[in-house]
CHARMM-style PDB file with segment names, atoms N, HN, CA, C and O in Angstrom:
ATOM      1  N   MET     1      -7.875 -16.201 -11.664  1.00  0.00      PROA
ATOM      2  CA  MET     1      -7.792 -14.574 -12.029  1.00  0.00      PROA
ATOM      3  C   MET     1      -7.891 -13.686 -10.682  1.00  0.00      PROA
ATOM      4  O   MET     1      -8.624 -13.955  -9.730  1.00  0.00      PROA
ATOM      5  N   SER     2      -7.184 -12.789 -10.757  1.00  0.00      PROA
ATOM      6  HN  SER     2      -6.589 -12.570 -11.530  1.00  0.00      PROA
ATOM      7  CA  SER     2      -7.009 -11.925  -9.451  1.00  0.00      PROA
ATOM      8  C   SER     2      -8.277 -11.078  -9.337  1.00  0.00      PROA
ATOM      9  O   SER     2      -8.971 -10.796 -10.314  1.00  0.00      PROA
ATOM     10  N   ASN     3      -8.505 -10.737  -8.240  1.00  0.00      PROA
ATOM     11  HN  ASN     3      -7.942 -10.965  -7.446  1.00  0.00      PROA
ATOM     12  CA  ASN     3      -9.669  -9.645  -7.906  1.00  0.00      PROA
ATOM     13  C   ASN     3      -9.274  -8.362  -8.022  1.00  0.00      PROA
ATOM     14  O   ASN     3     -10.114  -7.462  -8.054  1.00  0.00      PROA
ATOM     15  N   TRP     4      -7.738  -8.078  -8.112  1.00  0.00      PROA
ATOM     16  HN  TRP     4      -7.056  -8.809  -8.086  1.00  0.00      PROA
ATOM     17  CA  TRP     4      -7.148  -6.846  -7.957  1.00  0.00      PROA
ATOM     18  C   TRP     4      -7.094  -6.094  -9.387  1.00  0.00      PROA
ATOM     19  O   TRP     4      -6.956  -6.851 -10.348  1.00  0.00      PROA
ATOM     20  N   LYS     5      -7.173  -4.880  -9.630  1.00  0.00      PROA
ATOM     21  HN  LYS     5      -7.285  -4.265  -8.849  1.00  0.00      PROA
ATOM     22  CA  LYS     5      -7.005  -4.063 -10.732  1.00  0.00      PROA
ATOM     23  C   LYS     5      -5.775  -3.164 -10.550  1.00  0.00      PROA
ATOM     24  O   LYS     5      -5.321  -3.002  -9.418  1.00  0.00      PROA
ATOM     25  N   SER     6      -5.224  -2.582 -11.602  1.00  0.00      PROA
ATOM     26  HN  SER     6      -5.593  -2.714 -12.522  1.00  0.00      PROA
ATOM     27  CA  SER     6      -4.027  -1.720 -11.364  1.00  0.00      PROA
ATOM     28  C   SER     6      -4.564  -0.494 -10.702  1.00  0.00      PROA
ATOM     29  O   SER     6      -5.754  -0.236 -10.882  1.00  0.00      PROA
ATOM     30  N   ALA     7      -3.825   0.306  -9.948  1.00  0.00      PROA
ATOM     31  HN  ALA     7      -2.858   0.096  -9.802  1.00  0.00      PROA
ATOM     32  CA  ALA     7      -4.200   1.538  -9.321  1.00  0.00      PROA
ATOM     33  C   ALA     7      -2.872   2.249  -9.234  1.00  0.00      PROA
ATOM     34  O   ALA     7      -1.754   1.764  -9.405  1.00  0.00      PROA
ATOM     35  N   LYS     8      -3.220   3.555  -8.922  1.00  0.00      PROA
ATOM     36  HN  LYS     8      -4.128   3.950  -8.783  1.00  0.00      PROA
ATOM     37  CA  LYS     8      -1.997   4.446  -8.828  1.00  0.00      PROA
ATOM     38  C   LYS     8      -1.602   4.458  -7.313  1.00  0.00      PROA
ATOM     39  O   LYS     8      -2.434   4.409  -6.407  1.00  0.00      PROA
ATOM     40  N   ALA     9      -0.249   4.527  -7.130  1.00  0.00      PROA
ATOM     41  HN  ALA     9       0.427   4.567  -7.866  1.00  0.00      PROA
ATOM     42  CA  ALA     9       0.344   4.366  -5.718  1.00  0.00      PROA
ATOM     43  C   ALA     9      -0.251   5.266  -4.684  1.00  0.00      PROA
ATOM     44  O   ALA     9      -0.410   4.914  -3.515  1.00  0.00      PROA
ATOM     45  N   LYS    10      -0.567   6.414  -5.143  1.00  0.00      PROA
ATOM     46  HN  LYS    10      -0.438   6.701  -6.093  1.00  0.00      PROA
ATOM     47  CA  LYS    10      -1.189   7.458  -4.261  1.00  0.00      PROA
ATOM     48  C   LYS    10      -2.547   6.970  -3.758  1.00  0.00      PROA
ATOM     49  O   LYS    10      -2.922   7.106  -2.593  1.00  0.00      PROA
ATOM     50  N   ARG    11      -3.166   6.461  -4.612  1.00  0.00      PROA
ATOM     51  HN  ARG    11      -2.861   6.351  -5.558  1.00  0.00      PROA
ATOM     52  CA  ARG    11      -4.666   5.831  -4.137  1.00  0.00      PROA
ATOM     53  C   ARG    11      -4.650   4.774  -3.261  1.00  0.00      PROA
ATOM     54  O   ARG    11      -5.509   4.614  -2.394  1.00  0.00      PROA
ATOM     55  N   VAL    12      -3.409   3.808  -3.506  1.00  0.00      PROA
ATOM     56  HN  VAL    12      -2.711   3.938  -4.210  1.00  0.00      PROA
ATOM     57  CA  VAL    12      -3.108   2.568  -2.690  1.00  0.00      PROA
ATOM     58  C   VAL    12      -2.607   3.195  -1.248  1.00  0.00      PROA
ATOM     59  O   VAL    12      -3.030   2.670  -0.218  1.00  0.00      PROA
ATOM     60  N   LEU    13      -1.879   4.103  -1.189  1.00  0.00      PROA
ATOM     61  HN  LEU    13      -1.536   4.530  -2.026  1.00  0.00      PROA
ATOM     62  CA  LEU    13      -1.312   4.643   0.043  1.00  0.00      PROA
ATOM     63  C   LEU    13      -2.631   5.350   0.744  1.00  0.00      PROA
ATOM     64  O   LEU    13      -2.764   5.188   1.957  1.00  0.00      PROA
ATOM     65  N   ALA    14      -3.508   6.048   0.097  1.00  0.00      PROA
ATOM     66  HN  ALA    14      -3.400   6.180  -0.888  1.00  0.00      PROA
ATOM     67  CA  ALA    14      -4.508   6.630   0.820  1.00  0.00      PROA
ATOM     68  C   ALA    14      -5.638   5.672   1.447  1.00  0.00      PROA
ATOM     69  O   ALA    14      -6.295   5.947   2.451  1.00  0.00      PROA
ATOM     70  N   ALA    15      -5.761   4.385   0.603  1.00  0.00      PROA
ATOM     71  HN  ALA    15      -5.227   4.162  -0.213  1.00  0.00      PROA
ATOM     72  CA  ALA    15      -6.477   3.266   1.163  1.00  0.00      PROA
ATOM     73  C   ALA    15      -5.973   2.632   2.504  1.00  0.00      PROA
ATOM     74  O   ALA    15      -6.670   2.302   3.463  1.00  0.00      PROA
ATOM     75  N   LEU    16      -4.539   2.528   2.358  1.00  0.00      PROA
ATOM     76  HN  LEU    16      -3.973   2.796   1.578  1.00  0.00      PROA
ATOM     77  CA  LEU    16      -3.966   2.040   3.670  1.00  0.00      PROA
ATOM     78  C   LEU    16      -4.068   3.000   4.616  1.00  0.00      PROA
ATOM     79  O   LEU    16      -4.146   2.554   5.760  1.00  0.00      PROA
ATOM     80  N   GLU    17      -4.093   4.235   4.498  1.00  0.00      PROA
ATOM     81  HN  GLU    17      -4.030   4.597   3.568  1.00  0.00      PROA
ATOM     82  CA  GLU    17      -4.181   5.087   5.602  1.00  0.00      PROA
ATOM     83  C   GLU    17      -5.580   5.130   6.176  1.00  0.00      PROA
ATOM     84  O   GLU    17      -5.822   5.325   7.367  1.00  0.00      PROA
ATOM     85  N   ARG    18      -6.511   4.926   5.194  1.00  0.00      PROA
ATOM     86  HN  ARG    18      -6.314   4.768   4.226  1.00  0.00      PROA
ATOM     87  CA  ARG    18      -7.945   4.838   5.829  1.00  0.00      PROA
ATOM     88  C   ARG    18      -8.138   3.465   6.742  1.00  0.00      PROA
ATOM     89  O   ARG    18      -8.918   3.453   7.694  1.00  0.00      PROA
ATOM     90  N   ILE    19      -7.389   2.369   6.375  1.00  0.00      PROA
ATOM     91  HN  ILE    19      -6.756   2.379   5.601  1.00  0.00      PROA
ATOM     92  CA  ILE    19      -7.385   1.175   6.994  1.00  0.00      PROA
ATOM     93  C   ILE    19      -6.723   0.971   8.450  1.00  0.00      PROA
ATOM     94  O   ILE    19      -6.714  -0.063   9.118  1.00  0.00      PROA
ATOM     95  N   GLY    20      -6.105   2.378   8.803  1.00  0.00      PROA
ATOM     96  HN  GLY    20      -6.112   3.217   8.260  1.00  0.00      PROA
ATOM     97  CA  GLY    20      -5.114   2.274   9.810  1.00  0.00      PROA
ATOM     98  C   GLY    20      -3.730   2.200   9.867  1.00  0.00      PROA
ATOM     99  O   GLY    20      -3.073   2.020  10.892  1.00  0.00      PROA
ATOM    100  N   TRP    21      -3.259   2.357   8.625  1.00  0.00      PROA
ATOM    101  HN  TRP    21      -3.793   2.504   7.792  1.00  0.00      PROA
ATOM    102  CA  TRP    21      -1.861   2.287   8.468  1.00  0.00      PROA
ATOM    103  C   TRP    21      -1.383   3.871   8.618  1.00  0.00      PROA
ATOM    104  O   TRP    21      -2.065   4.783   8.149  1.00  0.00      PROA
ATOM    105  N   SER    22      -0.446   4.040   9.149  1.00  0.00      PROA
ATOM    106  HN  SER    22       0.108   3.299   9.530  1.00  0.00      PROA
ATOM    107  CA  SER    22       0.302   5.650   8.996  1.00  0.00      PROA
ATOM    108  C   SER    22       1.851   5.463   8.891  1.00  0.00      PROA
ATOM    109  O   SER    22       2.538   4.522   9.288  1.00  0.00      PROA
ATOM    110  N   VAL    23       2.185   6.529   8.297  1.00  0.00      PROA
ATOM    111  HN  VAL    23       1.627   7.293   7.975  1.00  0.00      PROA
ATOM    112  CA  VAL    23       3.626   6.774   7.781  1.00  0.00      PROA
ATOM    113  C   VAL    23       4.433   6.901   8.825  1.00  0.00      PROA
ATOM    114  O   VAL    23       4.195   7.888   9.521  1.00  0.00      PROA
ATOM    115  N   LYS    24       5.523   6.059   9.241  1.00  0.00      PROA
ATOM    116  HN  LYS    24       5.716   5.258   8.675  1.00  0.00      PROA
ATOM    117  CA  LYS    24       6.214   5.971  10.529  1.00  0.00      PROA
ATOM    118  C   LYS    24       7.693   6.805  10.108  1.00  0.00      PROA
ATOM    119  O   LYS    24       8.289   7.510  10.923  1.00  0.00      PROA
ATOM    120  N   ARG    25       8.097   6.614   8.874  1.00  0.00      PROA
ATOM    121  HN  ARG    25       7.613   6.042   8.212  1.00  0.00      PROA
ATOM    122  CA  ARG    25       9.208   7.411   8.499  1.00  0.00      PROA
ATOM    123  C   ARG    25       9.140   7.522   6.911  1.00  0.00      PROA
ATOM    124  O   ARG    25       8.520   6.721   6.211  1.00  0.00      PROA
ATOM    125  N   HSD    26       9.808   8.541   6.465  1.00  0.00      PROA
ATOM    126  HN  HSD    26      10.311   9.191   7.034  1.00  0.00      PROA
ATOM    127  CA  HSD    26       9.903   8.538   4.799  1.00  0.00      PROA
ATOM    128  C   HSD    26      11.367   8.837   4.740  1.00  0.00      PROA
ATOM    129  O   HSD    26      12.022   9.555   5.495  1.00  0.00      PROA
ATOM    130  N   ARG    27      11.796   8.079   3.592  1.00  0.00      PROA
ATOM    131  HN  ARG    27      11.265   7.496   2.978  1.00  0.00      PROA
ATOM    132  CA  ARG    27      13.099   8.124   3.249  1.00  0.00      PROA
ATOM    133  C   ARG    27      13.271   8.288   1.621  1.00  0.00      PROA
ATOM    134  O   ARG    27      12.724   7.511   0.838  1.00  0.00      PROA
ATOM    135  N   GLY    28      14.060   9.343   1.221  1.00  0.00      PROA
ATOM    136  HN  GLY    28      14.504   9.974   1.857  1.00  0.00      PROA
ATOM    137  CA  GLY    28      14.147   9.574  -0.290  1.00  0.00      PROA
ATOM    138  C   GLY    28      12.942   9.863  -0.875  1.00  0.00      PROA
ATOM    139  O   GLY    28      11.983  10.235  -0.199  1.00  0.00      PROA
ATOM    140  N   GLY    29      12.886   9.708  -2.273  1.00  0.00      PROA
ATOM    141  HN  GLY    29      13.666   9.406  -2.823  1.00  0.00      PROA
ATOM    142  CA  GLY    29      11.653   9.998  -2.860  1.00  0.00      PROA
ATOM    143  C   GLY    29      10.375   9.106  -2.962  1.00  0.00      PROA
ATOM    144  O   GLY    29       9.243   9.497  -3.246  1.00  0.00      PROA
ATOM    145  N   SER    30      10.786   7.799  -2.667  1.00  0.00      PROA
ATOM    146  HN  SER    30      11.706   7.482  -2.436  1.00  0.00      PROA
ATOM    147  CA  SER    30       9.686   6.836  -2.706  1.00  0.00      PROA
ATOM    148  C   SER    30       9.566   5.924  -1.429  1.00  0.00      PROA
ATOM    149  O   SER    30       8.448   5.497  -1.142  1.00  0.00      PROA
ATOM    150  N   HSD    31      10.526   5.635  -0.734  1.00  0.00      PROA
ATOM    151  HN  HSD    31      11.434   5.982  -0.968  1.00  0.00      PROA
ATOM    152  CA  HSD    31      10.284   4.520   0.408  1.00  0.00      PROA
ATOM    153  C   HSD    31       9.606   5.271   1.688  1.00  0.00      PROA
ATOM    154  O   HSD    31      10.135   6.264   2.186  1.00  0.00      PROA
ATOM    155  N   LYS    32       8.605   4.811   2.091  1.00  0.00      PROA
ATOM    156  HN  LYS    32       8.175   4.004   1.686  1.00  0.00      PROA
ATOM    157  CA  LYS    32       7.770   5.093   3.260  1.00  0.00      PROA
ATOM    158  C   LYS    32       7.687   3.745   4.151  1.00  0.00      PROA
ATOM    159  O   LYS    32       7.370   2.666   3.650  1.00  0.00      PROA
ATOM    160  N   VAL    33       8.003   3.909   5.520  1.00  0.00      PROA
ATOM    161  HN  VAL    33       8.261   4.786   5.927  1.00  0.00      PROA
ATOM    162  CA  VAL    33       7.844   2.998   6.267  1.00  0.00      PROA
ATOM    163  C   VAL    33       6.450   3.135   6.855  1.00  0.00      PROA
ATOM    164  O   VAL    33       6.153   4.152   7.482  1.00  0.00      PROA
ATOM    165  N   LEU    34       5.757   2.339   6.708  1.00  0.00      PROA
ATOM    166  HN  LEU    34       5.999   1.513   6.198  1.00  0.00      PROA
ATOM    167  CA  LEU    34       4.227   2.255   7.248  1.00  0.00      PROA
ATOM    168  C   LEU    34       4.232   1.584   8.548  1.00  0.00      PROA
ATOM    169  O   LEU    34       5.106   0.753   8.796  1.00  0.00      PROA
ATOM    170  N   GLU    35       3.372   1.866   9.351  1.00  0.00      PROA
ATOM    171  HN  GLU    35       2.663   2.541   9.150  1.00  0.00      PROA
ATOM    172  CA  GLU    35       3.149   1.175  10.726  1.00  0.00      PROA
ATOM    173  C   GLU    35       1.728   0.836  11.057  1.00  0.00      PROA
ATOM    174  O   GLU    35       0.967   1.663  10.556  1.00  0.00      PROA
ATOM    175  N   HSD    36       1.150  -0.049  11.694  1.00  0.00      PROA
ATOM    176  HN  HSD    36       1.768  -0.721  12.101  1.00  0.00      PROA
ATOM    177  CA  HSD    36      -0.008  -0.472  12.026  1.00  0.00      PROA
ATOM    178  C   HSD    36      -0.239  -1.311  13.289  1.00  0.00      PROA
ATOM    179  O   HSD    36       0.438  -2.332  13.418  1.00  0.00      PROA
ATOM    180  N   ALA    37      -1.034  -1.014  14.131  1.00  0.00      PROA
ATOM    181  HN  ALA    37      -1.584  -0.185  14.026  1.00  0.00      PROA
ATOM    182  CA  ALA    37      -0.914  -1.906  15.397  1.00  0.00      PROA
ATOM    183  C   ALA    37      -1.083  -3.381  15.327  1.00  0.00      PROA
ATOM    184  O   ALA    37      -0.658  -4.085  16.243  1.00  0.00      PROA
ATOM    185  N   GLU    38      -1.662  -3.871  14.326  1.00  0.00      PROA
ATOM    186  HN  GLU    38      -2.008  -3.299  13.582  1.00  0.00      PROA
ATOM    187  CA  GLU    38      -1.827  -5.206  14.197  1.00  0.00      PROA
ATOM    188  C   GLU    38      -0.972  -6.100  13.246  1.00  0.00      PROA
ATOM    189  O   GLU    38      -1.109  -7.322  13.187  1.00  0.00      PROA
ATOM    190  N   TYR    39      -0.002  -5.324  12.445  1.00  0.00      PROA
ATOM    191  HN  TYR    39       0.109  -4.331  12.493  1.00  0.00      PROA
ATOM    192  CA  TYR    39       0.811  -5.788  11.429  1.00  0.00      PROA
ATOM    193  C   TYR    39       2.190  -5.357  11.603  1.00  0.00      PROA
ATOM    194  O   TYR    39       2.389  -4.219  12.029  1.00  0.00      PROA
ATOM    195  N   PRO    40       3.327  -6.251  11.282  1.00  0.00      PROA
ATOM    196  CA  PRO    40       4.603  -5.706  11.191  1.00  0.00      PROA
ATOM    197  C   PRO    40       4.570  -4.483  10.293  1.00  0.00      PROA
ATOM    198  O   PRO    40       3.656  -4.285   9.492  1.00  0.00      PROA
ATOM    199  N   ASP    41       5.722  -3.582  10.478  1.00  0.00      PROA
ATOM    200  HN  ASP    41       6.464  -3.743  11.128  1.00  0.00      PROA
ATOM    201  CA  ASP    41       5.873  -2.710   9.631  1.00  0.00      PROA
ATOM    202  C   ASP    41       6.101  -2.950   7.987  1.00  0.00      PROA
ATOM    203  O   ASP    41       6.653  -3.954   7.536  1.00  0.00      PROA
ATOM    204  N   TYR    42       5.724  -2.160   7.402  1.00  0.00      PROA
ATOM    205  HN  TYR    42       5.276  -1.345   7.768  1.00  0.00      PROA
ATOM    206  CA  TYR    42       5.652  -2.293   5.756  1.00  0.00      PROA
ATOM    207  C   TYR    42       6.208  -1.402   5.170  1.00  0.00      PROA
ATOM    208  O   TYR    42       5.883  -0.261   5.499  1.00  0.00      PROA
ATOM    209  N   VAL    43       7.264  -1.576   4.073  1.00  0.00      PROA
ATOM    210  HN  VAL    43       7.528  -2.502   3.806  1.00  0.00      PROA
ATOM    211  CA  VAL    43       7.995  -0.649   3.448  1.00  0.00      PROA
ATOM    212  C   VAL    43       7.213  -0.370   2.210  1.00  0.00      PROA
ATOM    213  O   VAL    43       7.038  -1.359   1.499  1.00  0.00      PROA
ATOM    214  N   PHE    44       6.718   0.722   1.804  1.00  0.00      PROA
ATOM    215  HN  PHE    44       6.860   1.526   2.382  1.00  0.00      PROA
ATOM    216  CA  PHE    44       5.929   1.018   0.543  1.00  0.00      PROA
ATOM    217  C   PHE    44       6.768   1.882  -0.133  1.00  0.00      PROA
ATOM    218  O   PHE    44       7.042   3.001   0.300  1.00  0.00      PROA
ATOM    219  N   SER    45       7.298   1.317  -1.431  1.00  0.00      PROA
ATOM    220  HN  SER    45       7.075   0.408  -1.783  1.00  0.00      PROA
ATOM    221  CA  SER    45       8.089   1.834  -2.077  1.00  0.00      PROA
ATOM    222  C   SER    45       7.903   2.447  -3.302  1.00  0.00      PROA
ATOM    223  O   SER    45       8.684   2.093  -4.185  1.00  0.00      PROA
ATOM    224  N   PHE    46       6.980   3.364  -3.614  1.00  0.00      PROA
ATOM    225  HN  PHE    46       6.346   3.651  -2.896  1.00  0.00      PROA
ATOM    226  CA  PHE    46       6.422   3.445  -4.912  1.00  0.00      PROA
ATOM    227  C   PHE    46       6.207   5.040  -4.850  1.00  0.00      PROA
ATOM    228  O   PHE    46       5.806   5.582  -3.820  1.00  0.00      PROA
ATOM    229  N   HSD    47       6.502   5.752  -6.028  1.00  0.00      PROA
ATOM    230  HN  HSD    47       6.827   5.312  -6.865  1.00  0.00      PROA
ATOM    231  CA  HSD    47       6.172   7.284  -6.141  1.00  0.00      PROA
ATOM    232  C   HSD    47       4.886   7.347  -6.489  1.00  0.00      PROA
ATOM    233  O   HSD    47       4.382   6.490  -7.215  1.00  0.00      PROA
ATOM    234  N   ASP    48       4.171   8.443  -5.975  1.00  0.00      PROA
ATOM    235  HN  ASP    48       4.580   9.139  -5.385  1.00  0.00      PROA
ATOM    236  CA  ASP    48       2.705   8.771  -5.898  1.00  0.00      PROA
ATOM    237  C   ASP    48       1.944   8.491  -7.474  1.00  0.00      PROA
ATOM    238  O   ASP    48       0.827   7.999  -7.634  1.00  0.00      PROA
ATOM    239  N   GLY    49       2.779   8.900  -8.434  1.00  0.00      PROA
ATOM    240  HN  GLY    49       3.687   9.300  -8.304  1.00  0.00      PROA
ATOM    241  CA  GLY    49       2.353   8.517  -9.821  1.00  0.00      PROA
ATOM    242  C   GLY    49       2.634   7.266 -10.438  1.00  0.00      PROA
ATOM    243  O   GLY    49       2.341   7.139 -11.627  1.00  0.00      PROA
ATOM    244  N   ASP    50       3.228   6.191  -9.731  1.00  0.00      PROA
ATOM    245  HN  ASP    50       3.466   6.295  -8.765  1.00  0.00      PROA
ATOM    246  CA  ASP    50       3.412   4.929 -10.219  1.00  0.00      PROA
ATOM    247  C   ASP    50       2.054   4.098 -10.329  1.00  0.00      PROA
ATOM    248  O   ASP    50       1.111   4.235  -9.550  1.00  0.00      PROA
ATOM    249  N   GLU    51       2.089   3.265 -11.350  1.00  0.00      PROA
ATOM    250  HN  GLU    51       2.856   3.154 -11.983  1.00  0.00      PROA
ATOM    251  CA  GLU    51       0.960   2.379 -11.535  1.00  0.00      PROA
ATOM    252  C   GLU    51       1.405   1.145 -10.777  1.00  0.00      PROA
ATOM    253  O   GLU    51       2.516   0.685 -11.038  1.00  0.00      PROA
ATOM    254  N   VAL    52       0.587   0.525  -9.798  1.00  0.00      PROA
ATOM    255  HN  VAL    52      -0.316   0.898  -9.586  1.00  0.00      PROA
ATOM    256  CA  VAL    52       0.867  -0.657  -9.157  1.00  0.00      PROA
ATOM    257  C   VAL    52      -0.227  -1.710  -9.740  1.00  0.00      PROA
ATOM    258  O   VAL    52      -1.452  -1.594  -9.688  1.00  0.00      PROA
ATOM    259  N   GLY    53       0.609  -2.871 -10.363  1.00  0.00      PROA
ATOM    260  HN  GLY    53       1.603  -2.965 -10.405  1.00  0.00      PROA
ATOM    261  CA  GLY    53      -0.234  -3.795 -11.152  1.00  0.00      PROA
ATOM    262  C   GLY    53      -0.857  -4.592 -10.193  1.00  0.00      PROA
ATOM    263  O   GLY    53      -0.668  -4.453  -8.985  1.00  0.00      PROA
ATOM    264  N   PRO    54      -1.704  -5.544 -10.767  1.00  0.00      PROA
ATOM    265  CA  PRO    54      -2.527  -6.498 -10.124  1.00  0.00      PROA
ATOM    266  C   PRO    54      -1.717  -7.417  -8.905  1.00  0.00      PROA
ATOM    267  O   PRO    54      -2.093  -7.558  -7.741  1.00  0.00      PROA
ATOM    268  N   LYS    55      -0.578  -7.950  -9.503  1.00  0.00      PROA
ATOM    269  HN  LYS    55      -0.272  -7.835 -10.449  1.00  0.00      PROA
ATOM    270  CA  LYS    55       0.252  -9.011  -9.012  1.00  0.00      PROA
ATOM    271  C   LYS    55       0.696  -8.260  -7.752  1.00  0.00      PROA
ATOM    272  O   LYS    55       0.495  -8.773  -6.651  1.00  0.00      PROA
ATOM    273  N   MET    56       1.354  -6.940  -7.880  1.00  0.00      PROA
ATOM    274  HN  MET    56       1.517  -6.523  -8.775  1.00  0.00      PROA
ATOM    275  CA  MET    56       2.076  -6.316  -6.644  1.00  0.00      PROA
ATOM    276  C   MET    56       0.774  -5.952  -5.669  1.00  0.00      PROA
ATOM    277  O   MET    56       0.827  -6.209  -4.466  1.00  0.00      PROA
ATOM    278  N   MET    57      -0.292  -5.389  -6.219  1.00  0.00      PROA
ATOM    279  HN  MET    57      -0.335  -5.180  -7.196  1.00  0.00      PROA
ATOM    280  CA  MET    57      -1.471  -5.359  -5.453  1.00  0.00      PROA
ATOM    281  C   MET    57      -1.757  -6.649  -4.437  1.00  0.00      PROA
ATOM    282  O   MET    57      -1.747  -6.470  -3.219  1.00  0.00      PROA
ATOM    283  N   ALA    58      -1.959  -7.685  -4.893  1.00  0.00      PROA
ATOM    284  HN  ALA    58      -1.968  -7.831  -5.883  1.00  0.00      PROA
ATOM    285  CA  ALA    58      -2.106  -8.716  -4.188  1.00  0.00      PROA
ATOM    286  C   ALA    58      -1.127  -9.042  -3.158  1.00  0.00      PROA
ATOM    287  O   ALA    58      -1.445  -9.464  -2.045  1.00  0.00      PROA
ATOM    288  N   ARG    59       0.272  -8.805  -3.614  1.00  0.00      PROA
ATOM    289  HN  ARG    59       0.530  -8.463  -4.518  1.00  0.00      PROA
ATOM    290  CA  ARG    59       1.277  -9.014  -2.449  1.00  0.00      PROA
ATOM    291  C   ARG    59       1.342  -7.850  -1.464  1.00  0.00      PROA
ATOM    292  O   ARG    59       1.886  -8.038  -0.376  1.00  0.00      PROA
ATOM    293  N   ILE    60       0.822  -6.655  -1.774  1.00  0.00      PROA
ATOM    294  HN  ILE    60       0.380  -6.502  -2.658  1.00  0.00      PROA
ATOM    295  CA  ILE    60       0.584  -5.725  -0.683  1.00  0.00      PROA
ATOM    296  C   ILE    60      -0.523  -6.166   0.261  1.00  0.00      PROA
ATOM    297  O   ILE    60      -0.367  -6.294   1.476  1.00  0.00      PROA
ATOM    298  N   ALA    61      -1.561  -6.370  -0.346  1.00  0.00      PROA
ATOM    299  HN  ALA    61      -1.687  -6.266  -1.332  1.00  0.00      PROA
ATOM    300  CA  ALA    61      -2.736  -6.894   0.586  1.00  0.00      PROA
ATOM    301  C   ALA    61      -2.533  -7.973   1.388  1.00  0.00      PROA
ATOM    302  O   ALA    61      -3.178  -8.083   2.430  1.00  0.00      PROA
ATOM    303  N   LYS    62      -1.582  -8.939   0.997  1.00  0.00      PROA
ATOM    304  HN  LYS    62      -1.058  -8.850   0.150  1.00  0.00      PROA
ATOM    305  CA  LYS    62      -1.094 -10.160   1.875  1.00  0.00      PROA
ATOM    306  C   LYS    62      -0.470  -9.536   2.994  1.00  0.00      PROA
ATOM    307  O   LYS    62      -0.715 -10.002   4.107  1.00  0.00      PROA
ATOM    308  N   LYS    63       0.325  -8.522   2.883  1.00  0.00      PROA
ATOM    309  HN  LYS    63       0.524  -8.143   1.979  1.00  0.00      PROA
ATOM    310  CA  LYS    63       1.092  -8.047   4.056  1.00  0.00      PROA
ATOM    311  C   LYS    63       0.436  -6.930   4.854  1.00  0.00      PROA
ATOM    312  O   LYS    63       0.904  -6.602   5.945  1.00  0.00      PROA
ATOM    313  N   THR    64      -0.624  -6.344   4.341  1.00  0.00      PROA
ATOM    314  HN  THR    64      -1.003  -6.611   3.455  1.00  0.00      PROA
ATOM    315  CA  THR    64      -1.281  -5.202   5.050  1.00  0.00      PROA
ATOM    316  C   THR    64      -2.792  -5.577   5.347  1.00  0.00      PROA
ATOM    317  O   THR    64      -3.291  -4.937   6.273  1.00  0.00      PROA
ATOM    318  N   GLY    65      -3.416  -6.289   4.865  1.00  0.00      PROA
ATOM    319  HN  GLY    65      -3.011  -6.809   4.113  1.00  0.00      PROA
ATOM    320  CA  GLY    65      -4.800  -6.483   4.904  1.00  0.00      PROA
ATOM    321  C   GLY    65      -5.667  -5.763   4.266  1.00  0.00      PROA
ATOM    322  O   GLY    65      -6.839  -5.648   4.625  1.00  0.00      PROA
ATOM    323  N   LEU    66      -5.148  -5.199   3.230  1.00  0.00      PROA
ATOM    324  HN  LEU    66      -4.196  -5.293   2.938  1.00  0.00      PROA
ATOM    325  CA  LEU    66      -5.768  -4.383   2.112  1.00  0.00      PROA
ATOM    326  C   LEU    66      -6.774  -5.366   1.379  1.00  0.00      PROA
ATOM    327  O   LEU    66      -6.443  -6.488   0.995  1.00  0.00      PROA
ATOM    328  N   LYS    67      -7.923  -4.871   1.241  1.00  0.00      PROA
ATOM    329  HN  LYS    67      -8.192  -3.960   1.553  1.00  0.00      PROA
ATOM    330  CA  LYS    67      -8.958  -5.531   0.361  1.00  0.00      PROA
ATOM    331  C   LYS    67      -9.363  -4.708  -0.763  1.00  0.00      PROA
ATOM    332  O   LYS    67      -9.206  -3.489  -0.700  1.00  0.00      PROA
ATOM    333  N   PRO    68      -9.906  -5.298  -1.856  1.00  0.00      PROA
ATOM    334  CA  PRO    68     -10.164  -4.422  -3.163  1.00  0.00      PROA
ATOM    335  C   PRO    68     -11.251  -3.478  -2.757  1.00  0.00      PROA
ATOM    336  O   PRO    68     -11.121  -2.318  -3.148  1.00  0.00      PROA
ATOM    337  N   GLU    69     -12.225  -3.757  -2.090  1.00  0.00      PROA
ATOM    338  HN  GLU    69     -12.330  -4.699  -1.772  1.00  0.00      PROA
ATOM    339  CA  GLU    69     -13.188  -2.673  -1.622  1.00  0.00      PROA
ATOM    340  C   GLU    69     -12.731  -1.644  -0.856  1.00  0.00      PROA
ATOM    341  O   GLU    69     -13.483  -0.689  -0.663  1.00  0.00      PROA
ATOM    342  N   ASP    70     -11.572  -1.661  -0.354  1.00  0.00      PROA
ATOM    343  HN  ASP    70     -10.961  -2.437  -0.511  1.00  0.00      PROA
ATOM    344  CA  ASP    70     -11.134  -0.450   0.484  1.00  0.00      PROA
ATOM    345  C   ASP    70     -10.495   0.538  -0.578  1.00  0.00      PROA
ATOM    346  O   ASP    70     -10.271   1.690  -0.206  1.00  0.00      PROA
ATOM    347  N   LEU    71     -10.221   0.207  -1.733  1.00  0.00      PROA
ATOM    348  HN  LEU    71     -10.403  -0.728  -2.036  1.00  0.00      PROA
ATOM    349  CA  LEU    71      -9.814   1.301  -2.712  1.00  0.00      PROA
ATOM    350  C   LEU    71     -10.927   1.873  -3.117  1.00  0.00      PROA
ATOM    351  OT1 LEU    71     -10.886   2.802  -3.924  1.00  0.00      PROA
TER     352      LEU     71
END
């Protein structure tokens, strides 16, 4: 069972920004390239109101270092 729950993309992006990620560039309505000093760039491709499910949350966490308590 996953430790992750669904969350709105806006909340996930805010959590990523709190742990050191910043928007490097924004393209179109949903694609944002995020940068962090300790990780390779990550493309965050969700609209603010989108619901991000547990499986996708786990994938985002693997690439970004996000933890459930960061939300």
